[in-house]
C-alpha positions as CSV (number, residue, x, y, z in Angstrom):
1,M,0.0,0.0,0.0
2,L,1.4,3.4,-0.9
3,P,2.0,5.7,2.0
4,L,-0.2,8.7,2.4
5,C,2.4,11.5,2.3
6,L,0.8,14.3,0.3
7,F,2.3,16.9,2.7
8,S,5.0,14.9,4.4
9,C,7.2,13.8,1.5
10,R,7.9,15.0,-2.0
11,F,8.0,11.8,-4.0
12,Y,7.0,8.2,-3.3
13,E,7.4,4.9,-5.0
14,G,5.0,4.4,-7.9
15,A,4.0,8.1,-8.3
16,S,3.3,9.3,-11.8
17,L,4.8,12.4,-13.3
18,K,1.4,13.9,-13.5
19,G,0.8,13.3,-9.8
20,E,4.2,14.7,-8.9
21,A,3.4,17.8,-10.9
22,L,0.1,18.2,-9.0
23,I,1.9,18.0,-5.7
24,D,4.5,20.6,-6.9
25,A,1.8,22.9,-7.9
26,L,-0.3,22.7,-4.7
27,P,1.9,24.5,-2.2
28,T,2.6,27.2,-4.8
29,S,-1.1,27.8,-5.3
30,L,-1.7,27.9,-1.6
31,A,1.1,30.3,-1.0
32,T,-0.3,32.6,-3.7
33,A,-3.7,32.5,-2.0
34,S,-2.2,33.2,1.4
35,D,-0.3,36.2,0.0
36,A,-3.6,37.8,-0.8
37,L,-4.3,38.0,3.0
38,R,-2.2,40.8,4.3
39,W,-2.6,42.4,7.7
40,T,-2.2,45.8,6.1
41,D,-5.1,45.1,3.7
42,F,-7.5,45.1,6.7
43,G,-6.7,48.7,7.4
44,L,-5.7,48.0,11.0
45,S,-3.5,49.9,13.3
46,P,-2.4,49.3,16.9
47,I,-3.7,52.8,17.7
48,A,-7.4,53.3,18.1
49,W,-7.4,57.1,18.4
50,D,-4.6,59.6,18.2
51,F,-5.3,62.8,20.2
52,G,-2.0,64.4,19.2
53,T,0.6,65.6,21.7
54,L,0.3,67.5,25.0
55,S,2.9,69.9,26.1
56,L,3.5,69.5,29.9
57,F,6.4,71.1,31.7
58,G,8.3,71.5,28.5
59,A,7.9,67.8,27.5
60,E,5.9,66.6,24.5
61,I,3.6,63.7,25.6
62,E,1.8,61.6,22.9
63,M,-1.9,61.2,23.7
64,V,-3.0,58.0,22.0
65,L,-5.5,55.2,22.9
66,R,-4.4,51.8,21.8
67,W,-6.7,48.9,21.0
68,Y,-4.7,46.7,23.4
69,S,-5.6,49.0,26.3
70,L,-9.2,49.4,25.2
71,A,-9.6,45.6,25.0
72,Y,-8.6,45.3,28.7
73,L,-11.0,48.1,29.7
74,V,-14.0,46.9,27.8
75,G,-13.3,43.3,28.9
76,I,-13.3,44.3,32.5
77,V,-16.5,46.3,32.2
78,L,-18.3,43.4,30.3
79,G,-17.1,40.9,32.9
80,W,-18.4,43.1,35.7
81,W,-21.8,43.5,34.0
82,Y,-22.1,39.7,33.5
83,L,-21.0,39.0,37.1
84,L,-23.8,41.1,38.4
85,K,-26.3,39.1,36.3
86,L,-24.9,35.8,37.7
87,L,-25.1,37.0,41.2
88,K,-28.9,37.7,40.8
89,Q,-29.4,34.0,40.5
90,P,-30.1,31.7,43.6
91,G,-27.1,30.4,45.4
92,A,-24.8,33.4,44.8
93,P,-21.6,33.2,46.9
94,M,-21.4,37.0,47.5
95,A,-23.4,40.2,47.5
96,R,-23.2,43.2,45.1
97,R,-20.9,45.1,47.4
98,H,-18.5,42.2,47.3
99,A,-18.6,42.1,43.5
100,D,-17.6,45.8,43.3
101,D,-14.5,45.0,45.5
102,M,-13.9,41.9,43.5
103,V,-13.6,43.9,40.2
104,F,-11.1,46.2,41.8
105,Y,-8.9,43.3,43.0
106,A,-9.3,41.4,39.8
107,T,-8.2,44.4,37.7
108,L,-5.1,44.8,39.8
109,G,-4.4,41.1,39.5
110,I,-4.8,41.1,35.7
111,I,-2.5,44.1,35.2
112,L,0.2,43.4,37.8
113,G,0.1,39.6,37.5
114,G,-0.2,39.6,33.7
115,R,2.7,42.0,33.2
116,L,5.0,40.5,35.8
117,G,4.2,37.0,34.5
118,Y,5.2,38.0,31.0
119,V,8.4,39.6,32.4
120,L,9.4,36.5,34.4
121,F,8.2,33.7,32.2
122,Y,9.0,35.0,28.7
123,R,11.6,37.8,28.6
124,P,13.4,38.1,32.0
125,D,16.8,38.8,30.4
126,Y,15.5,41.7,28.3
127,Y,13.6,43.4,31.1
128,F,16.5,42.9,33.5
129,D,18.5,45.1,31.1
130,H,15.6,47.5,30.4
131,P,13.7,47.7,33.7
132,A,12.0,51.0,32.7
133,E,10.1,49.2,30.0
134,I,8.3,46.9,32.4
135,I,5.6,49.5,32.9
136,R,4.9,50.0,29.2
137,I,2.0,47.6,29.1
138,W,0.3,49.6,26.4
139,D,2.9,48.3,24.0
140,G,1.7,44.7,24.7
141,G,3.3,41.8,26.5
142,M,0.9,40.3,29.1
143,S,0.9,36.7,30.3
144,F,-2.4,35.0,30.8
145,H,-0.9,32.6,33.3
146,G,0.5,35.5,35.3
147,G,-2.9,37.2,35.2
148,V,-4.5,34.0,36.6
149,I,-2.2,34.0,39.5
150,G,-2.8,37.7,40.1
151,V,-6.6,37.3,40.0
152,T,-6.4,34.3,42.2
153,L,-4.5,36.2,44.9
154,G,-7.1,39.0,44.7
155,I,-10.0,36.5,45.2
156,L,-8.2,34.8,48.1
157,Y,-7.7,38.2,49.8
158,L,-11.3,39.2,49.3
159,A,-12.6,35.8,50.6
160,W,-10.3,36.0,53.6
161,R,-11.3,39.6,54.4
162,Q,-15.1,39.0,54.0
163,K,-15.1,35.4,55.1
164,L,-16.5,34.1,51.8
165,D,-16.1,30.8,50.0
166,W,-13.1,31.5,47.8
167,L,-13.6,28.5,45.4
168,R,-17.2,29.5,44.6
169,I,-16.1,33.1,43.9
170,H,-13.6,31.6,41.5
171,D,-16.5,29.7,39.8
172,Y,-18.4,32.9,39.1
173,V,-15.4,35.0,38.1
174,A,-14.3,32.3,35.7
175,C,-17.6,32.6,33.8
176,C,-16.8,36.3,33.1
177,V,-13.2,36.0,31.9
178,P,-13.9,34.9,28.3
179,F,-15.0,38.4,27.5
180,G,-11.6,39.7,28.2
181,L,-9.9,36.8,26.4
182,L,-11.9,37.3,23.2
183,L,-11.2,41.0,23.1
184,G,-7.5,40.5,24.1
185,R,-6.9,38.1,21.3
186,L,-8.6,40.3,18.8
187,A,-6.4,43.2,20.1
188,N,-3.3,40.9,19.5
189,F,-4.4,40.5,15.9
190,T,-5.0,44.3,15.6
191,N,-1.5,44.8,17.1
192,S,0.0,42.4,14.6
193,E,1.6,40.5,17.4
194,L,1.7,36.9,18.7
195,W,1.2,35.5,15.2
196,G,1.6,31.9,14.3
197,R,4.2,29.8,12.5
198,E,4.7,30.1,8.8
199,S,2.0,28.4,6.8
200,N,0.7,27.8,3.2
201,L,-2.9,27.6,4.2
202,P,-5.3,29.8,2.2
203,W,-6.1,31.9,5.2
204,A,-2.5,32.4,6.3
205,T,-1.7,36.1,6.8
206,R,1.3,38.3,6.2
207,F,1.7,40.3,9.4
208,C,3.6,43.5,9.9
209,E,6.7,42.5,11.9
210,S,8.1,46.0,12.4
211,F,6.5,49.5,12.7
212,S,7.7,53.0,12.4
213,A,7.2,55.6,15.2
214,D,3.8,56.6,13.8
215,A,2.6,52.9,13.8
216,T,3.0,52.5,10.0
217,C,4.0,49.1,8.8
218,V,7.7,48.9,7.8
219,T,8.3,45.2,7.3
220,E,5.9,42.4,6.3
221,G,6.7,38.8,7.3
222,P,5.9,35.6,5.5
223,P,2.4,34.0,5.5
224,R,1.6,32.8,9.0
225,H,-1.2,31.2,10.9
226,P,-3.5,33.8,12.4
227,S,-3.2,32.1,15.7
228,Q,-4.6,35.1,17.6
229,L,-8.0,34.4,15.9
230,Y,-7.8,30.7,16.7
231,E,-7.3,31.6,20.3
232,A,-10.1,34.1,20.2
233,G,-12.5,31.4,19.0
234,L,-11.4,28.8,21.5
235,E,-10.6,30.8,24.6
236,G,-13.3,33.4,24.0
237,I,-16.3,32.1,22.1
238,L,-16.1,28.3,22.8
239,L,-15.1,28.7,26.4
240,F,-17.9,31.2,27.1
241,A,-20.5,28.9,25.5
242,I,-19.4,25.9,27.6
243,L,-19.5,27.9,30.9
244,W,-22.8,29.6,29.9
245,Y,-24.4,26.2,29.4
246,L,-23.0,24.8,32.7
247,F,-24.1,27.8,34.7
248,W,-27.6,28.4,33.2
249,K,-28.6,24.8,32.2
250,T,-27.1,22.6,34.9
251,R,-26.5,22.7,38.7
252,A,-22.7,23.3,38.2
253,R,-22.7,26.4,40.3
254,Y,-23.8,24.3,43.3
255,Q,-20.7,22.1,42.9
256,P,-17.8,24.3,44.1
257,G,-14.9,24.2,41.7
258,K,-16.7,22.8,38.7
259,L,-17.0,26.0,36.7
260,V,-13.5,27.3,37.4
261,G,-12.2,23.7,36.9
262,T,-13.9,23.6,33.5
263,F,-12.5,27.0,32.7
264,I,-8.8,26.2,33.3
265,L,-9.2,22.7,31.8
266,V,-10.7,24.0,28.5
267,Y,-8.3,27.0,28.4
268,G,-5.3,24.8,29.1
269,I,-6.2,22.3,26.3
270,S,-7.0,25.1,23.9
271,R,-3.7,26.9,24.6
272,F,-1.7,23.7,24.4
273,L,-3.1,22.9,21.0
274,V,-2.8,26.4,19.5
275,E,0.9,26.5,20.7
276,M,1.6,23.9,18.0
277,V,0.9,26.6,15.3
278,R,1.8,29.7,17.3
279,Q,5.2,31.2,16.9
280,P,6.8,31.0,20.4
281,D,9.0,33.8,21.8
282,Q,12.6,33.5,20.7
283,G,14.5,31.0,22.8
284,L,11.3,29.5,24.2
285,E,10.4,27.2,21.3
286,N,11.8,24.2,23.0
287,L,12.7,24.2,26.7
288,G,14.5,20.9,26.6
289,W,11.6,18.6,27.0
290,G,10.0,19.2,23.6
291,L,7.4,21.8,24.7
292,S,7.2,25.6,24.4
293,M,6.8,27.8,27.4
294,G,3.1,28.3,26.7
295,Q,2.6,24.5,26.6
296,T,4.6,24.0,29.7
297,L,2.6,26.5,31.7
298,S,-0.7,25.0,30.4
299,L,0.0,21.5,31.7
300,P,-0.6,22.4,35.4
301,M,-3.8,24.1,34.3
302,I,-5.0,21.0,32.5
303,L,-4.2,18.7,35.5
304,G,-5.6,21.2,38.1
305,G,-8.8,21.8,36.1
306,L,-9.4,18.0,35.6
307,Y,-9.0,17.5,39.4
308,L,-11.5,20.3,40.2
309,V,-14.0,19.0,37.8
310,L,-13.8,15.3,38.9
311,T,-14.0,16.2,42.6
312,A,-16.7,18.9,42.4
313,K,-19.6,16.7,43.4
314,K,-17.9,15.8,46.6
315,R,-17.7,19.4,47.5
316,A,-21.4,19.9,46.7
317,E,-22.3,18.4,50.1
318,R,-21.3,21.6,51.9
319,M,-23.8,23.6,49.9
320,K,-27.3,24.3,51.0
321,P,-30.0,22.2,49.4
322,V,-30.4,23.0,45.7
323,P,-33.8,24.7,44.9
324,A,-36.1,22.2,43.4
325,H,-36.7,24.4,40.3
326,E,-33.0,24.4,39.3
327,P,-32.1,22.2,36.3
328,A,-30.8,18.7,36.9
């Protein structure tokens, strides 16, 4: 039997010249199709609005609003709005006043944890030499894993201070995070950053790999996977749909840890898979055990999420009786 190696090998035993010519022509046609998708053709720019410059104490300060910053702001506001809707349902683990405090702590955790996580996990050598650039979060460079740690610490502090169930708060907050993930990944695409590996697929995109001072594209790279959009679909849309179903159509919120466990499990699997086509940061493609940094950081999430989901029913015993009208 002839091996099926259309994309893995060039020639095989028994192939006809016509077949070889077809295989030769296929990658070229795909590359031509992918060349038609250029990031610059979408009319995108990292800057949402440019308000000009402001003269302050003799210094010229650029007044710009970037899509990256706007994504975080809108994601937090949408998450807050959705959290209030969830808390109106029976069995809520905290009151409205707690939710307002939670948004404040979560915001600090996202910003500080996300940035410090990126600095420590991905580019410690660079930021050690350029410490002043650590605060330049508007230029991009946030770690989701670091943000998770930051938000977790914020929830633990709130739960300790208000004597609340920290795991159930995690359940509710987890349902709100996909808003920020979706907008954040779309902002990554708009920023022309965190693109994928080189590809000949028809939807491969040529991203801008260097910008001028006014955010004009200077250098275009080869066709690549639009991995930011893959992640937006998996971490944003799919993850939200799964958590929405579990919260509104099942009794998952009465099983402490099930919702947050599902969140980190699905996120971990999604991120692990996308890392196969995402271009890792330089030097972090292979850490010595065949995985990228993103995949390595996702493994504990997969294991931890699986544990929380499988043990959630045992923790349901500490909950008050579930209202009879709740779904099974």
